[in-house]
N, C-alpha and C positions, 0 to 999 in steps of 0.2 A: 147947588153942587152936590148935595148929599142925597139927591134923588136916586141917582144911578147906584151908588154903593148900598143904599138901603134896599133897593129892589134886589140887587144881587145877594145880599145877606138873607133876605126873606125867601128868595127862590132856593138858595142852597140849603137853608134850614128846612124848608118844606120837603125838599128831595130827601134829605137825610132822615127826617122823621118818618116819611112814608116808607123809605127802605127799611128802617128799623121796625116799623109796625108790621110790614110784610114778613120780615124774618121772624118776629115774635109769633105771628099767627102760624107760620109754618112749624115753628118749634112747638107751639101748643098742640098742633095737630099730631105731631110725632112723639110728644112727651108722654109715653105710655109704655110700660113693660108687660102688660097683660096680653095674652093671646098665644097662638102657636109660634113655633120657632121660625117658620118662614116669614111671618109678619114682623117678628122682632128683628130678623136680619134685614128686612126691607127698611124698617125704621132706622136701623143702624146706618145703612148706606145713605138714607136721606139726610140724617143729621150730619154725617160726614161731609156730604155735599154742602150743607148749610155752613159748616165750619170753614169750608174752603172759600166761602164768600166774604170772610172777614176782611181781607185786603180791600175789597170793593167798598165795604162800609167805612173802613178807615179813610179811604180816599174822600168819601163824601163828607166825613167829619172834618178832615183837613181842609176841604173847600169851605166849610162853614167857618172854621177858624180863620182862614185867610180873609174871607168876606167880612168877618167881625173885626179883624185888625184894620182893614181898609175903612170900615164904617166908623170905628172908634177914632181913627186918625182925623176924620173930617166932621164929626158930629159935635153937637153942643155938649157941655159938661153935664147938664141936667138929664140928657138922654143916655149917658154912659151906664148908670146903674141898671137901667132896664135892659140894655144890650148885654151887659155882663151877666145879669140874672138869667136871661134866655140862653146865653152861652153855657152857663153852669148846668142848666136843665138838659141841654143837648149832651153835654159830656156825661152827666149822670145817666141819662137814658142810654148812651153808647156803652158805658161800663156795665150797666145792667144787661144790655143785649149780649155783649161779649161773654159775660159770666153765665148768662142763661144758655148760650150756645155751647160753652165748654161743659157745663154741668149736665146738660141734657144728653149730649153725645157720650160723655164719660159714663153716666149712669146706665144708659142702654148698652154700651159696650161691655161694662162690667157684668151686667146680667147675662149677656150673651156668652161671655167667657165662662162665667160661673156655670151656666147650663151645659156648655160643651164639656167642661171638666167633669161634671156630674155624670154625663152620659158615658164618658170613658171609664170612670170608676164603676159605674153600674154594669157595664159590659164585662169588665174584669171580674166583678163579683159573680155574674151569671156563668162566666166560663169556669170559675172555681166550683160553682154550684153544679154545673153539668158534669164536671170531672168527678166530683164527690158522689154524685148520684150514680154514675157508672160504677164507681168503686164499691158503693154500698148496695147496689142492686142485686148482685149474685148472692145466693145463700151462703152461709158459713161453710167453708170447706173443712172436711174431716181431716184430722192430722194424725201423724204416725204415733207419737208418744207424748209424754208429759212435757219434755223439753220443747217440742214443736208447738204444743198447745200454749205454753207460756210465751213463746215467741209470737204466736198468733194473737194472744191476748195483748201483748205489748204493742203489736202493730195496730190493733183495734183501739187501744188507748191513745196511741199517737194520732190516729185519725180523729178520735173524739177531741183530743187536745187541739188539733187543727181546726175542727169545727168551732170549738170554744174560742179560739184565737180570732176567728172571723167575726165574732160578735162585735168587737170594737169597730171593724170596718163597716159592719152592717149598721151599727148605731150612727156612725158618721154619715153613711149614705142616707139614712132616714132623716137625720137632722138637715142635711143639705136638701133633700127632697122637700121637707116641710118649708125650709127657707125659700126654695125656688117656687113652691106653690103659692106662698104668700105674695111673691113678687110677680109671677107670670100667670098663675091660675090655670095652667095647662093640665088636662086630665092625666097625662102620663106621669105626673108626680103628685097626684091627689092622694087622699087618705086611703082609697081603695088600692091603689098601686103600692102604697107603703105597706098596707096590711097583707097584700099578696106576697110581697117580698119577705116580710116577717114570717108569714105562714110557711113559705117554702123553706126558709132557713130552719124553722122549728121542726119541719118534717125531716129534714136531713139530720138535725141534731138528735131527734127521737130515734131514727134508724141507727145512728152511731151508738147512742146510749144503750139501745136494746141489744145491739151486737156485743157491746162490752159486757152487759149483764149476763147474756147467754154464755159468753166465753168464760167469764168468771165462775159461773156455776159449773161449767164443764171442767175447768181447771181444778176447782176445789174438789169436785167429785173424784177426779183422777189422782189428786194429791192424797186424799184420804185413802183411796184404794192402794196407792203405792206405799203409804205408811204401814198399812196392814200387811202388805206383801213383805216389806222389810222385817216386820216383827215376826212373821211366820218363818222367814228364812233364818233369822237368828235362832229361833227355837229349833228349827231343823238342824242347823249347824251344831247346836249344843247336843242334840240327840245323837248326831253322827259321831261326835267326839266321845260321848259316853259309850257308844257301841264299840268304837275302835279301842277304847280303853280296856274293854273286856276281852280283847282278842290279841293274838300274837304272842311271840316269845317274851316280850318285855313285860307282859302282865304277870304280876307276882301273886295274884289271887289264886286260891285253890279252886278246884272244879266246882265245889259246892257254892263258894262265894260268887263265882262267875254266873252260875245258874240263877242265884238270887238277884244279882245285879241286872241280868237280862230280863227277869220277870218284872223288876221295878220299871225298867224301860218300856216293857210291853204295856204297863198300866197307863203310860202317857200317850199311847197311840190313839185312843178314842178322842182325847182332847185335840190332838193334831188333826184328826179327821173332821171334827166339828169346825175348827178354824179354817180348814181348807174349803169346807162346804160354804161357810159364810163368804170367803173370798170369791168363790165362784158365783155366788148370788150378787155380790157387789160388781163383779166383772161384767155382768149383763148390761148395766147402764153405761159403764165405761166403754164397752165394745161398741155400743150404739153411737157413741159420740167420737169414735176413732175411725180412721181410714181402714180399708180392708187389710192393708199390711199391718197397721197397728193392732187391729183386732186379732189378726193371725198371730202376731207376736205375743199378745196377752194370753191367747189360748195356748200357745206353745209354752209360755212360762208356767201357766197353771198345770199343763200336762207334765212338764219337767218336774215341778214340785211334787205332783202326785206320784210320778215315777220314782223320784228319790224316796218318798215316803214308803212306796211299795217295796223298793229295793231294801230299805232299812228293815221293813217287816220281814222280807225274805231272808236278809242277812241274820236277823235275830233268830228266825226259825232255824236257819242252817247252823248257826253257832250252837244253839240249844241242842239240836240233834247231834252235832259233832261231840259236844260234851257228854251227852247221854250215851253216845256210841263209843266213848273212850274206854268203856269197860270191856268191850269185845274187840278193841283195836288189835290185840295180839293175833287173833284169827285173821283179821284183814291183812296184817303184816306178812304172815306166813303165805297167804294166798298170793299176794303181790310178789313176794320173793320167788315163789315157784314160777310164776309167769315170766318174771325177768330172766330167770335161769333158762327157761325154754327158749325165749326169744334170743338170748345171747348165744345159745348153742346153734340155732339156725343161722345167726349172723356170721359166726365163725366158719360154718360150713360153706356159706356162699363166698366168703373171702378166700378160702382155700381153693375152691373150684376156679375162681378167676385167676388166682396166682398160677395154677397148673396149666390152664388153657391159653391164656393170653399174654402173660408176661415172661414166658420162657424165651431164650435166645433163638432166633431163626436165621436162615441163610440170607445173605445180602441180596436185595431186590435189584433188578436191572431196568425193566421197562417202566413206562409211566403208569400203566395199569397196576403193576405190582406195587409201585411206590404209593399210589393212591389207595390201593387196597390195604396196605400196611398202615397208612395214616388213618384210614377209616377204622381199622381194627383197634388201634390204640385209642382213637377217639371214642369208639364204642365202649372200650374198657373204662376209659375215664368217665364216660357218661354213666356206665353202670355203677361205678364207685360213687359218682355224684348222686345217683338215684338212691343209694343207701344212706344218704345224709338224713332223710326223715327218720329212718330206723335208728340212726345214731342219736338223733334228737330224742326219739322215744326212749331209747335206753337211758340217756341222761335224765330225761324227765322221770322215768320210773325209779331211777336211782335217787333222785331228789325226793321223790315221794317216800321212798324207804327211809331216807335220812330223817324225815319228819317223825317217824316212830321212835319211841324211846329205846328200842333194841339196837344193838350194834351191827351195822351192815358192812363192816370193814372187809371181810374176805370176798364177798360178792362184788363190792365196789372196786377192789383191785383187779378182778377179772374183767369187769366192764371197761376200766381205764386201759388195760392191756389191749383189749380188742379194738378200742377206738384208736389207740396209737398205731396198731397194725394197719387199720384202715387208712389212716393218714399217710403212713409210709408207702402203701401200695398206690395211693392216689398221687403222691409225689413222683414215684417211679413211672407210672403211666404217663404223667405229664412230661417227664424227661424223654421217654421213648417217642411220644407224639411230637414233641418239638424237634427231635432228631429226624424223624420222618419228614417233618415239614421242611427242614433244612435241605434234605436230599431232594425233595420236590422243587424247592427254590433253585437249587443247582441245575436240576433237569430242565426247568423252564428257562433258565439263563443260557443253556447250551446253544439254542438257535441264535441268540444275540451274539454270543462269542463267535460262532461259525460265520455269522454275517460280517463280523469285523474282519476275519481272515479273508472272506470272499471279497470284501470291499478293497482290501489291499491288492489282491491278485487282479481284480477287474480294473483297478486304476492303472496298474502296470501295463495291462494289455491295451488299454486305451492310449496310454502314453507311447507305447512301442509302435502301435498301428497308426500313429498320426500321419505318417508319410511312408508308404511302401513303394519301392521302385519298380517292381515287376510282378506279373501274375503268379510266378511260383511262390513268392513271398506271401501274396494274398492267399493262395491255396494253403499255405502253412498255418496262417493265423486264423483263417475263418473257422476251422474246427474248434480252436481254442475259444473263440468268441461264442460259438454255439454252445460249447460245454459250459462256459461261464453263465450264459443265459439260462441253460437248463438248471444249473445249480441255483441261480437266482430265483427261478420259478419254484424250485423245491423249497428254498428258504422262505419265500413269500407264502407258500402254502402252509408251512409250519407256523409262521408268524400269524397268518390269518386264522388258523385253527386255534392258536393261543388267544387271539382276540375274541374268538367265539366262546371261549371257556371263561367268560367273565364271572359267571356265578360260582364256578368251581374255585377260581382264584380268590374271590371274595370270601367264600366259605372257609378256605384254608388259611389264607394270610391276613384276612381282614380287609375292609374296604379301602383303608388308606394305602397300605402296601400294594394291594391289587391295582388301585388307580395309578400309583406311581409306576408299577411295572407296565401297565397297559400304555401309559404315556411314553415310556421308554420304547416300547414296541412300536407305537405309532411313529415316533421320531425315526427309529431305525427303518421302518417301512418307507417313510418319505425319502430318506437318504438312499435306500435301495432303489426306489423308483427313479430317482434322478440318475443314478449311475446306470441303472438298467436301460433308461432311455438313451443315455450316451452310448451304451453298447449297441443298442438297436440302430442308432444313427450311424455308428461306425460300421456295423454290419451292412446297413443299406448302402453306405458309401463304397465299401469294398465290393459289394454285389453289383453296384452301378458300374464300377470300374471293370468288373468281369463281364457285365452285360453288354459292354461295348463290342465284345466278341461274340455275343449271342443275339437272339432275335428280340424285337421290340416288346412283344406281348409278355415275355417272361419278366420284364422289368416294369411294365406299365400296370399290370393287373394288381400287384400288391399296393401300389400307390393309390389306385382307384378305390380299393377296398378300405384302405386306411382313411381316405377322405370321406367315404360314406360313413365309416364308424365315427369320425369326428363330427359330422353333421348330426348324427343321431344323438350323440352326447351333448352337443350344444343345444339342440331342441329340448333335451331333458332338463337343462339348467335354466331355461327361459320361463321362470316362475317367481312369484313374490314369496318372500320369507317372513317368518313370524316375528323375530326379534333381531337384535344387533349381532349376537354370535352367529345366528343363521346366515345373516347377510355377509358377515366376514368370511364364513366358510364358503359361501357361494362365490364370493370374490376370489378366494384362493383357488377354487376349482376352475373358475373361468380363466384365471391367469395361467394355470397349468395347461388348459386346453389351448390358450393363445400361444404358449411356448411350443406345444406340439404342432400347431398350425404353422409356425415359423419354420420348424424343422422340416415339415412336409414341403414347404415352399423351397427350401434349399435343395431337397431331393428332386423336386420338379425341375429346377434350373439345371441340376446335374444331368437330367435326362434329355435336355435340349439337343446335344450333339447327336443323339441316336435317331432323331426324327428328321434330320436334314436330308433333303432329296426325296422324301416320301410324303406326298400331299395328304394321303389318308392318315398316316401316323401323325402328321403335323396338325391336322384338323382335330383328331382325338386329344392330342396334347394341349392344343389351344382351349378346347372345351373344358378339359380338366383344370387348366390354369385359371380359366374364368370362374369355374365353380369354387376353386380355392380362394380366389380374390374375393368373391362374394362372401364366402365363409369367414375370411379374414376381417372384412369390414363389419360383418355382423358381430363377430367376436369383439372387435374394438368398441362398437356401440354398446354391447352388453357390458363390457368391462367398465367403460366410462359411466354408464348409467348406474351400475352396481357400486362403483367407487363413489359417485356423487350421493347415492342413497346412504352408503355407510358413513360418509362425511356428515351429511345432514342429520343422521340418527345420532352420531357421536356428539355433534354440537347441541342437538336437542337434549340429550341425556345430561350433558355437562351443565347446560343452562338450568335445567329443571333441578338438578342436584344443588347447584349453587344457590338458586332462589329458595329452595327448601331450607338449606342451612341458614340463609340470611333470615328467613321468616322465623325459624326456630330460635335463633339467638335473640332476635329483636323481641319476640314474644316473651321469652324468659326475662329480658331486661324490663319490658313494660309491665309484666306481671309483678316483678319485684318492686317497681314504683307504685303500682296500684295497691298492692297489699301492704305497703309500708305503713305502719301505724304510728311512726314517730312524729315529732313536731313538724308542722308544715310551714315551709316558706314558699308561698305561691310563686314569687318571682323567680327564685333560684330553681324551683322544681319545674317551672315552665321552660326555663332555659335548658335544663337537662333533657326534658322531653323533646324540645325542638332540635337539640343536637342529635338525639337518637333518631328523629324522623327526618333528618336532612336528606337521606337517600330515598325516602319514601316516594316522592314524585318520580324519580328516575326508575325505581323498581316497578312502580305502577305503570309507567310507560313501557317497560320491558315485558310486562305480562301479556299484552295483546300480541307482541312479536313472538313470544314463546308459543302462544296458542296457534298462531298462524303457522309457525314451524312445525308444531305438532300435527296440524291438519295435513301439512305436506308429507310428513313422515307416515301418517295414516294412509295417504293415497298410495305410497310406495311400499306398503306392508300387506301381508295377508289379512283376511277378516279377523282371525284370532289375534294377530299382532295389533291391528287397528283398535280392537276392543281394549287391549291392555294399555295402549297409548291414551285412548279416550278416558280410561279409568284414572290414569296418572294425572291428566289435565284436570279432571273433575276434582280429584283430591287436592291439587294445587290451588284451584279456584276456591274450594271450601276453606283451605288454610288461609288464603288471602282475605276472604270475607271475615273469618274469625279475627284476623289481625286488624282489619279495618274497624270492626266493632270495638276491639280492645283499645285501639288508638282513639276513637271517638269518645269512649267512656273515660279514658284517662284525661283527655283534653277538657272534657266537661267537668271532671272532678277538679282539675287545676283552676278552671274559671270560677267554679263555685267557691273554692277556698279563697281565691283572690277577692271575689265579691264580699265574702264574709269579713276578710281582713279590711277591705275598704269601709265596710259598714261599721266595724269596730272603731276604726280610726276617726271616722267622721263625727260620731257622737251626736248627730242631729236628730231632731224630732221627726216623727212620721207625719208628712203633710201631703196634700194632694199636689201633684206636679205633672206636667206634660212631658218631662224629660224621661220618657218611657222607652225601653228597648223594644224591638220588634216583637219579642215573645211575650210582652205584657209587663205588669207591675212586678218589680223584684221584691215581692212580699211573700215570704215562705213561712211555714210554721216555725222553723228554727229561728228565722229572723224575729218573729213576734215574741218567741220565748226569750231570745237573747235580749231584745229591747226591754222586755219586762224586767229581767234581772238587772239590766244596766240602769233603767230608770230608778229601780229600788236603791242601787248603790249611789246613784247621783243624789237621790233624796237624802240619804244619810250624810253625804258629803256637804250638801247645802245646809243642813241643820248645824253642821260643825264649822261652816266657813262663811257665815253671813257678813262678818267683818271684812273678809277678803273680797266678797262681792261688791260691797260699797266702795272699797278702795279702787277696785278695778273699774267700776262704773265711772268714778270721777276721772280716772286716768284716761279712759277711752273718750269721755266727753271732751276733755281738754285736747286730746290728740285730734279729734274730729273738728273741733272749733278752729284750731290752728290751721289745719289743712284746708278747711272750707274758706277761711279768710284768704289764704294764698290763692285759691281757685278764683275767688271773686275778683281779686286784684289782677290776676292774669286775664280774665275775661274782659275787664274794663280797659286793658292796655290798648293804645292806639298803635297799630302796625303801619308806620309811615314808610318803612323801607323793608327790603327783603331780610335785612339783618334782624330787624325787630321781629319779623315773622319767625325766623329761626330761633331767636331767643325765647319767644313764647312757646314754640314747639318743644324746646329743651325743658322748660319749666313744667309743661304739661307731662312730659315723659317722666320727670322726677316724681311728680305726684302719682302717676300711674304705677311707678315702681314701689311706692309706699302703700298701695292698696292691699297687697297680701298681708302686710303687717297689721293694718287696721282690721282686716277680715279675721286674722288670728285672735286679736284682742276681743272682737265682737263674739266670736265663737266661744271664747273663754267665758264671756258674760252669760251667754245662753246656757252654758254648762253649769255655771255656779249660781244661777238665779234662784230665788226662793221658790220652794215647792208650793206653798200656800199663798194665795192672793197674788194677782198679777200686778206687776209694777208699771204704773202709767208712765213713769219716767223712762223705763226701759223700752216701752212701746214707742214713745215719742223719739227716743234715741234710734230705735230701729228705723223709723220713718226718715229721720235726718240722714242716717247712713245710706239708705237706699237712694234718697234724693241726691246726696253728694256724688255717689257713684254714677247716677244717671247724668248729672250735669257734667261730670268729668268725661264720661264717654261721649256725650253729645258734643262737647267742646272739641274733643279730638277729631270727631267726624267733620265738624264744621270748619276745622282749621284749613282744609284744602279749598274751601269756598270763599275764604276771606281775600279781599284785595287790599294791598297796602294803602294806608291813608285813612281807613275807616275804623272806628272802634268796633270791637267784636260784638258788643251788646246791641248796636244799632244796625248790624249788617242785615240786609234784606235777604229773605229766604227765596230760593228759586221755586218756580211753580211746581216742580216735581217732588219737592220735599215739604209739603204743608203739614204732614202728620208727624214730623220729627219732634215737635214740641208736645205732641199728645201724651207722651210718656210722663213728662213733668206735670202736665195738667191733670192727668189721671191720678198721679200721686197726691196732688193738691186736693182733688175732688174726694179721694178716699179719706184724706185727713179730715175733711169737713163733713163727711157723710155720717160720722159716728155710727159705724156699722156695729152689729151685735158681736162680732168677733174680729179683732184686728188681724188674727192669723188668716182669716178668710181673705182679707184684703191682700195680704202678702201672697196668699195662694193665687189670687187673681193676677197679681203682678208677675209672679213666677210663671203662670200660664202664658201671660203676654210675652215674657222673655223667650219661652220655649217655642210657642207657636209661630212667632215671627222669626225663628232662627233660620228659616230657609224661605226663599221667595222674595216678594217685593218689599217686605217689611224687615229685611235682614239687618238694616241699620239701627233697629230698635233693640237689638240683643244686648242684654246687660245682666250679669250674674246677680242674683238676689239671695240673701241668706235665708 
């Protein structure tokens, strides 16, 4: 009876051993990390497939176990030890195979991830290298002055500091390359590649250092030159004060003492000349290292100092000569006094002549020419008196020169003052007479306007009276009055037109402001006159039409035909494009006036209809004239509508452009205020403020193309000159918008940079390799490295002072982790028999997940307070346990939805599409047992795994790692 179970046991054991042998052979073939990246990736995929065969092997082992159970149940007692021994061998071989599968795949996967992360870091380094090469490639730019050279030196030092800060990243890259080369042996990371990378970095550092050395030399040379210039200017200032101390009325020294002091000053001039010559020699080298403007400035300063020195020498020579000439100053005083008396006599003679000829009373003028002549006479007199102002100034100057002399000039000074007062009195009188003549002229020019007011009242009464006349005799009575009013209107219009033509005369007499106001009043009066004149013409036409009923057709038809022809000519003259909005508005006003005249002509044509009844020839001519009038009327309507639309579009365009310009100006000022604000930064609040300011930005950006389209439409309806003006406005608007966009981008970039710095300060984490990289590359800037250096120094000091706190916090976190991990193990081992149990388990898992931030905070405090010297094995082990706990918690949450009630979570079978879910924990186990040279590298690999599977088919493996 034992034959059949024994055969089944032997057969299943043989199958299992053959399967494990085949798997081990495949693993031995792929258990190699040497070679190119493609081969390594192929081995990774092969080991992953081998790991996916684990369920098949477990089935075979289970078959061996069932066959052994059946055989043990029916075999003799002396055979059981042998069967159990063979069964233990199979189990041991199975455990060895599973372990080999996991370790082989994990090792190859870790090397592949390590290689990928190294390539990313190396690419980032070469991007920095290329950027720095481009920055350092151009030669040193010449600067304007010492301040700019110091700025340039500071910038070069910042670049050098940036290069020095990259040394840490380079060392890390070289270490990783050496580590990779030991594992993979690929030529891309061999010693030659490492030496090349180091040589390139050394070349960049040499360029940066050479630039700093050169700029330091240039700056020191300029500083030495500037120091010499300051010393020379101090000496020059002292000499100027000494020279001024020997001059003027405040000097109490005698003439002899002044001469002695001036001679002592003269003895210092050779030393100043020598100092200035040395400065000019030093300036040669400084000029060569300065920009053209800087060289020009230095040259100009040297020339100014030399000019001051020469002026001092000249002043010394002049003062010495003045003192030496003080002995014969009496003769000079007498000579100047005689000259002043002669000039004063000539001045009085000219004043007397002007008073007799031009300022005597004259008869009152009546005509415009006489008024203008009088005004011009008084203006010429006033101009002549004003022309004597230089002579008055000369008299005053000569009098001041005489006062300098010790002699008393009082009698002559009284005469000069009297003559000047007489000149001022005549000047005031001429101004009064000129103003009076101007008032008379103003009244004369106002007279046509006053007469026009009287004419308007008379003409309005005539229009009102002749509204309805009963009989031809009444018409004959009022027609001459209308014709007289029209003649008076023409005369007044001629006078007003002549007044408008005298714009230059009015501007010269009354000034541009009053002349403009007067001309505007004249223009308004002319428009009112034209309206009333047209009404008189209409009334005359109406009365003449009434009389024409008793006369022949031709006498009434010909004036209407001539008037229509005149309107057609005027309409054709207005059919053209205008330059700007005022021109278009004026054109619209003229067209509307022509339209009103056309309507009045239509009324007269209708009044002529009774005259053509019964005469086919006259009716044909009348119909032709009416047809021409209708054509003209439609043409006028089209022109008025087109012009009105053009004016409306131009007004809208101007308003929108003005509004957008004002908005851009206000927003630019506010953004500039935010950008130049040097106070403490709160990135979140500042970002909120900037976003509030830019809320309208999209709407305005969408409005800009509409304004451009409207501007092109306005350009099409404007003259070429006007289109050029509109095009210029649009171009200025687009340029202002572009400047605003640049300012907006700069400010948003500044806000983001400040926010990133704040996040970096708050995190306090060490710099590690990670794949959580933004699209623009590593967030490692020179300022970040400098800040981290200072922060690590501060942390080191804190660690030395707080070792006891670290030990206490380590024990606290270890206890916290042990308690939560025990809870997690109990939750995983729960049997979910019902849906209620499943919900209970889910609630407990959520409670544990809610406590993860607390544990993360404790762990970060541990990292911040850990000892600076000597790595703590206990901390590294705790790091691993913390990572493993979070992975188990995350995976348990993901697997919760796959559980079915009634089965323990720990024995739930995984679906076929989730075989790699446990790879994370296995990888952590493998890392723990691999004894890598740097545990942080393992953490780096796990972090890389977390980040690289953050998207795609491995997204369920994501788990944050400290």
